[in-house]
C-alpha positions in Angstrom: 0.0 0.0 0.0 1.2 3.5 -0.6 0.3 7.2 -0.7 2.1 9.9 -2.6 2.0 13.6 -1.7 3.1 16.1 -4.4 3.7 19.8 -3.8 3.7 22.1 -6.8 5.5 25.4 -7.0 3.4 28.6 -6.9 4.0 32.3 -6.9 3.8 32.3 -3.1 5.8 29.0 -2.7 8.3 29.0 -5.6 10.3 26.0 -4.4 8.4 22.8 -4.1 11.2 21.0 -2.3 10.0 22.8 0.8 8.0 19.6 1.2 11.2 17.9 2.3 11.7 20.3 5.2 8.1 19.9 6.3 8.3 16.1 6.3 11.7 16.0 7.9 12.8 13.6 5.2 15.7 14.4 2.8 14.9 13.8 -0.9 18.2 12.1 -1.5 17.7 9.4 1.1 15.3 6.6 1.7 13.9 6.5 5.3 12.7 3.1 6.6 11.1 2.1 9.9 9.5 -1.0 11.5 5.7 -0.5 12.0 4.9 -3.7 13.8 3.0 -5.3 10.9 5.8 -4.7 8.4 8.2 -2.0 7.1 7.4 1.5 5.9 9.6 3.5 3.6 9.6 7.2 2.5 11.3 8.1 -0.8 11.1 10.8 -3.5 10.3 9.7 -7.1 10.8 13.4 -8.1 12.3 16.4 -6.4 12.7 19.7 -8.2 11.8 23.3 -7.5 8.8 23.0 -9.8 7.4 19.7 -8.4 8.3 17.5 -5.5 6.7 14.1 -4.6 7.1 12.1 -1.4 5.9 8.5 -1.4 5.2 6.5 1.7 5.3 2.7 0.9 4.2 0.2 3.4 5.3 -3.4 3.0 2.9 -5.6 5.1 4.1 -8.9 6.5 0.9 -11.0 6.4 2.4 -13.6 8.7 3.2 -11.0 11.4 -0.2 -9.4 10.9 -2.1 -12.7 11.3 -0.4 -13.3 14.6 -1.7 -10.1 16.0 -5.3 -10.9 15.2 -7.5 -12.1 18.1 -9.2 -15.3 17.3 -6.8 -16.3 14.6 -5.6 -19.3 16.5 -6.8 -22.5 14.8 -8.1 -20.6 11.8 -9.5 -23.0 9.2 -9.0 -20.8 6.1 -6.2 -18.9 4.4 -7.9 -15.5 5.0 -5.5 -14.4 7.8 -2.6 -14.9 5.3 -4.2 -14.1 1.9 -6.3 -10.8 2.0 -6.3 -7.3 0.7 -4.5 -5.7 3.6 -1.0 -5.5 2.1 -2.3 -3.7 -1.0 -5.0 -1.2 0.1 -5.0 2.1 1.9 -6.3 1.4 5.4 -5.7 2.0 9.1 -2.2 0.5 8.7 -1.3 3.3 6.3 -2.7 5.8 8.9 -0.4 4.3 11.5 2.6 4.5 9.1 1.8 8.2 8.5 1.9 8.8 12.2 5.2 7.0 12.6 7.1 8.6 9.6 5.4 11.9 9.4 4.8 12.5 13.1 6.7 15.9 13.2 4.7 17.2 10.2 1.4 16.0 11.8 2.3 17.9 15.0 3.1 21.1 13.0 6.8 21.0 13.8 9.5 22.2 11.4 12.7 23.2 13.2 14.7 24.4 10.2 11.9 26.3 8.4 9.1 27.0 11.0 7.5 29.6 8.8 6.5 26.8 6.3 4.1 25.1 8.8 1.3 27.6 8.2 2.0 28.1 4.5 -0.7 26.6 2.3 0.7 24.5 -0.5 -0.7 23.3 -3.8 -0.9 19.6 -2.9 -2.0 16.5 -4.8 -2.5 13.2 -2.9 -2.4 9.9 -4.8 -3.9 6.8 -3.3 -3.8 4.0 -6.0 -6.0 1.5 -4.2 -8.6 2.6 -1.6 -11.4 0.5 -0.1 -14.4 2.8 0.4 -17.5 1.3 2.0 -20.2 3.3 0.3 -18.2 4.0 -2.9 -17.6 7.3 -4.6 -20.5 9.1 -2.9 -18.9 8.5 0.6 -15.5 9.4 -0.7 -16.7 12.8 -2.0 -18.8 13.5 1.1 -15.6 13.1 3.2 -13.1 15.1 1.2 -15.0 17.7 -0.9 -16.3 19.6 2.2 -12.6 19.9 3.2 -11.8 21.8 0.0 -10.4 18.9 -2.1 -11.1 18.3 -5.8 -11.7 14.6 -5.9 -10.9 12.4 -8.9 -11.4 8.6 -8.8 -11.7 5.5 -10.9 -12.9 2.1 -10.1 -10.1 -0.5 -10.1 -10.8 -3.5 -12.3 -10.6 -6.9 -10.8 -8.1 -7.9 -13.5 -7.3 -5.8 -16.5 -6.6 -9.0 -18.5 -10.1 -10.3 -17.9 -12.5 -7.3 -18.2 -15.5 -9.7 -18.1 -14.7 -10.3 -14.4 -16.0 -6.7 -13.7 -14.9 -4.1 -11.2 -13.4 -4.5 -7.8 -14.7 -2.8 -4.7 -11.7 -0.5 -4.7 -11.1 3.0 -6.0 -8.0 4.8 -7.4 -8.1 8.2 -5.8 -6.5 11.6 -6.5 -7.1 14.5 -4.1 -6.1 18.1 -5.0 -6.3 21.1 -2.7 -4.5 24.1 -1.4 -3.8 23.2 2.2 -1.1 23.3 4.8 0.7 20.0 4.9 -0.2 19.5 8.5 -3.9 19.8 7.8 -3.7 17.5 4.8 -1.9 14.8 6.9 -4.6 15.2 9.6 -7.3 14.6 7.0 -5.6 11.4 5.7 -4.8 10.1 9.2 -8.4 10.3 10.3 -10.2 9.5 7.1 -8.3 6.5 5.8 -9.7 4.1 8.4 -13.1 5.8 8.0 -13.3 5.0 4.3 -12.2 1.4 4.9 -14.6 1.2 7.9 -12.3 -1.2 9.8 -9.1 -1.1 11.9 -6.4 -3.7 12.3 -6.1 -3.1 16.0 -8.3 -3.0 19.1 -10.3 0.3 19.5 -10.2 1.6 23.1 -10.6 5.0 24.8 -7.2 6.2 23.6 -8.7 6.4 20.1 -10.9 9.3 21.3 -7.7 11.2 22.2 -6.3 10.4 18.7 -9.4 11.6 17.0 -9.6 14.8 18.9 -5.9 15.5 18.5 -5.9 15.0 14.7 -9.4 16.2 14.0 -10.3 18.7 16.7 -9.8 21.8 14.6 -11.7 20.7 11.5 -14.0 17.8 12.4 -16.6 19.8 14.4 -17.5 21.9 11.4 -17.5 19.0 8.9 -21.1 18.2 7.7 -20.3 14.4 8.2 -18.8 14.8 11.7 -21.2 12.3 13.2 -20.6 9.8 10.4 -16.8 10.1 10.7 -16.8 9.8 14.4 -19.0 6.7 14.4 -16.8 5.0 11.8 -13.6 5.9 13.4 -14.6 4.8 16.9 -17.2 2.1 16.0 -18.4 1.6 19.6 -21.4 3.6 20.6 -20.1 4.6 24.0 -16.9 5.9 22.6 -18.7 7.8 19.8 -21.0 9.5 22.3 -18.1 10.6 24.4 -16.1 11.9 21.4 -19.1 13.8 20.0 -19.8 15.4 23.4 -16.1 16.6 23.6 -16.2 17.9 20.1 -19.4 19.9 20.9 -17.8 21.2 24.1 -14.9 22.4 22.1 -17.2 24.5 20.0 -19.2 25.7 22.9 -16.0 26.9 24.7 -15.8 29.6 22.1 -19.3 30.8 22.8 -18.5 32.8 25.9 -15.7 34.6 24.1 -17.9 35.2 21.1 -20.6 36.7 23.3 -18.1 39.0 24.9 -16.8 40.1 21.5 -20.3 40.5 20.1 -21.3 42.7 23.1 -18.2 44.8 22.5 -19.0 45.2 18.9 -22.6 46.1 19.7 -21.4 48.6 22.3 -19.3 50.3 19.6 -22.2 50.5 17.1 -25.1 51.0 19.6 -25.3 54.8 19.2 -26.3 54.2 15.6 -28.8 51.4 16.4 -26.9 49.8 13.5 -28.0 46.3 14.1 -31.6 47.2 13.8 -30.9 49.1 10.6 -28.9 46.2 9.3 -31.8 43.7 10.0 -34.3 46.1 8.4 -32.2 46.5 5.3 -31.6 42.8 4.8 -35.2 41.8 5.3 -36.1 44.5 2.8 -33.6 43.0 0.3 -35.0 39.5 0.9 -38.6 40.7 0.2 -37.4 42.6 -2.9 -35.8 39.4 -4.2 -39.2 37.6 -3.9 -38.7 35.8 -0.6 -39.4 32.1 -0.9 -36.9 29.6 0.6 -34.2 31.5 2.6 -31.0 30.2 4.2 -29.3 32.4 6.8 -25.7 31.4 6.9 -24.1 32.3 10.2 -27.5 32.7 11.9 -26.1 33.1 15.4 -28.9 33.3 17.9 -31.6 33.6 15.3 -32.3 37.4 15.2 -32.7 37.5 11.4 -34.4 34.1 11.3 -37.1 35.5 13.6 -37.7 38.6 11.5 -37.8 36.6 8.2 -40.4 34.2 9.6 -42.7 37.3 10.0 -42.6 38.0 6.3 -45.5 36.6 4.3 -43.3 36.2 1.1 -40.9 33.9 3.0 -42.0 30.3 2.8 -39.1 28.6 4.7 -36.0 29.6 6.7 -33.0 27.5 7.3 -30.6 28.8 10.0 -27.0 27.6 9.8 -24.3 28.2 12.3 -21.0 26.6 13.3 -21.7 27.0 17.0 -24.0 24.4 18.7 -24.3 26.9 21.6 -25.6 29.6 19.4 -28.1 27.2 17.7 -29.4 26.1 21.2 -30.0 29.8 22.0 -31.7 30.4 18.7 -34.0 27.5 19.3 -35.0 29.0 22.7 -35.3 32.5 21.3 -37.6 31.3 18.5 -39.6 29.2 20.9 -39.6 26.3 18.5 -41.1 24.0 21.0 -44.2 26.2 21.3 -44.8 26.6 17.5 -47.7 25.0 15.7 -46.8 22.0 13.6 -47.5 24.0 10.4 -45.3 26.9 11.6 -42.6 24.5 12.8 -42.3 23.1 9.3 -41.2 26.5 8.1 -38.0 26.8 10.1 -35.0 24.5 10.6 -31.7 25.0 12.4 -28.6 23.0 11.5 -24.9 23.1 12.3 -22.6 23.8 9.3 -19.9 26.1 8.0 -19.4 28.2 4.8 -16.0 26.7 4.1 -17.4 23.2 3.5 -19.7 22.1 0.7 -23.0 20.9 2.0 -25.8 19.6 -0.1 -28.3 20.8 2.6 -27.5 24.4 1.4 -28.6 23.8 -2.2 -31.9 24.8 -3.7 -32.6 28.0 -1.9 -34.0 31.1 -3.4 -32.1 33.5 -1.2 -29.0 33.2 1.0 -28.2 35.8 3.6 -24.6 36.2 4.9 -24.7 38.9 7.4 -21.5 40.1 9.1 -19.9 36.7 8.4 -17.2 37.0 5.8 -14.9 39.2 7.9 -14.7 36.2 10.4 -13.0 34.1 7.7 -9.3 34.2 6.9 -8.9 36.2 3.6 -6.9 33.3 2.0 -9.9 31.0 2.5 -12.4 33.4 0.9 -12.0 31.7 -2.4 -13.2 28.5 -0.7 -16.2 30.3 0.8 -17.0 31.8 -2.6 -16.9 28.4 -4.3 -19.1 26.9 -1.6 -21.7 29.7 -1.6 -21.8 30.9 -5.2 -20.5 27.8 -7.0 -22.0 24.9 -5.1 -25.0 26.2 -3.1 -25.7 28.8 -5.9 -29.0 30.4 -4.6 -30.8 32.8 -6.9 -30.0 35.8 -4.6 -27.1 36.2 -2.1 -27.2 39.1 0.3 -23.8 39.9 2.0 -23.1 42.6 4.6 -19.7 43.5 6.1 -18.2 46.4 8.1 -16.8 49.3 6.2 -13.4 49.9 7.8 -13.3 53.5 6.5 -16.2 54.4 8.8 -14.4 53.3 12.0 -12.9 56.8 12.6 -16.4 57.8 13.7 -16.6 55.4 16.6 -15.2 57.2 19.7 -14.8 53.9 21.6 -12.7 52.3 18.9 -8.9 52.9 19.0 -7.2 53.9 15.8 -6.3 50.8 13.8 -8.5 48.5 15.9 -11.2 46.3 14.3 -14.7 46.3 15.7 -14.6 42.6 16.8 -11.7 40.6 18.1 -12.5 37.7 15.8 -12.6 39.8 12.7 -9.8 38.6 10.3 -10.1 41.8 8.3 -12.4 44.8 7.6 -12.6 46.0 4.1 -12.8 49.4 2.5 -15.6 50.0 0.0 -13.1 49.5 -2.9 -11.9 46.2 -1.5 -15.4 44.9 -1.0 -16.3 45.9 -4.6 -13.2 44.2 -6.0 -14.1 40.9 -4.2 -17.8 41.1 -5.3 -16.9 41.8 -8.9 -14.6 38.8 -8.9 -17.4 36.6 -7.6 -19.6 37.8 -10.4 -17.0 37.1 -13.0 -16.3 33.6 -11.6 -19.8 32.4 -10.9 -22.2 34.3 -13.2 -23.8 36.8 -10.8 -24.6 40.5 -11.1 -24.2 42.7 -8.0 -25.7 45.9 -6.6 -24.3 47.7 -3.6 -26.2 49.6 -0.9 -25.3 51.5 2.3 -26.6 50.6 5.7 -26.5 53.4 8.3 -25.5 57.1 7.8 -23.7 57.4 4.5 -20.9 59.9 5.3 -19.6 61.8 2.3 -16.0 61.1 3.1 -16.0 57.6 4.7 -19.2 56.0 3.4 -21.6 54.0 5.6 -20.7 51.9 8.7 -22.0 48.8 7.0 -21.8 47.9 3.3 -24.3 45.5 1.6 -24.0 43.7 -1.7 -27.0 41.9 -3.3 -25.9 39.3 -5.8 -28.3 38.0 -8.4 -27.8 34.9 -10.4 -27.6 35.6 -14.1 -25.2 36.7 -16.8 -22.9 39.7 -17.1 -20.6 41.5 -14.8 -21.2 43.7 -11.7 -24.1 46.1 -11.9 
């Protein structure tokens, strides 16, 4: 079994051989270690400034493996000795990744520490992968993480096509990721695809899952599915899911403090009320219908949208379970009539992951959300929102940083919210919006929210994207 990881040179990372520094493996040498069930080797089929590939090859000893199996004593078949384990990507490959790429998985790079957080153009090749559930499961696991997935079914025997296809896939994954995050994805998802492990699953597996998946798994739309397959036992799954949820909820108190701080800054303008009024007006002007509020928080906008006769359904989406719990209480969902209850739904999700639950809506609202996303990940957000979900109308609001000089409580150079990754000028917001229109076939109209100062513009800027042809309007 093997996995190859290829890094390609880009304008920001002109030397692909940086991959060697990150993996702590020199391209001119083969590194081999014992992994209990055989030997694992790392070597470089190619290494140049333009393209660098590191291959991890695991040679499984079926005799050694069979001796570690419980219940193999007295076996009456050859299955312990003749099986697919030496050839397919599985939990054994995951273990080998941990052994040979442990430093990279931990985010350590002593010689070039600045490379750890540098996204790379990566391509992962897995020639033979057992995926229980086939291509649909494969895509549901990796596409939400930002990977382009290409796969082919492996023939049972190319010399005998009449035998048909095997249950295995040949997979190529392409994405712009940090190497550490890519390795974490592989480490967790290889045994999930295979849906079996070669070793006993105990409570220590929860710690492994949280250590390797804690930063990305809670937001994955298949988090429950991944956790159940990784841990298998119901009691372990429940404990892990509870800890993942707690990890999200730990951020709620800080978010509430930051939100209160932002509201205090903007309160003299009653800006939040003006923002809600403007957005609801834009939804109604777009025809209402089925609306998804992305980043719904505690349900303020959801509540207002439900009061509009032209809105037939509202889906509230937020990454925070704590916020969704508060939204459910604020909306009094448990007291709604059955007919009214069918009009509103709350789900956990994130705008940086494709999610088929977000497709088919007439209007999407993204209110004070994009500034909480790292700028280098906005292309992923755009692809998920405008390319995959593709609602007829998208309403986006974001702070106008030019207006910040009017807030007496805000120090010069300080953003309105501690979690804001950026705050854009009107020109920067326009540039991003026009690129979205060019890439995904929308037109856009801009509008001010709040007092529109002649020099600085309004405190909040709004863009209304409409699906169609042409450029920005």
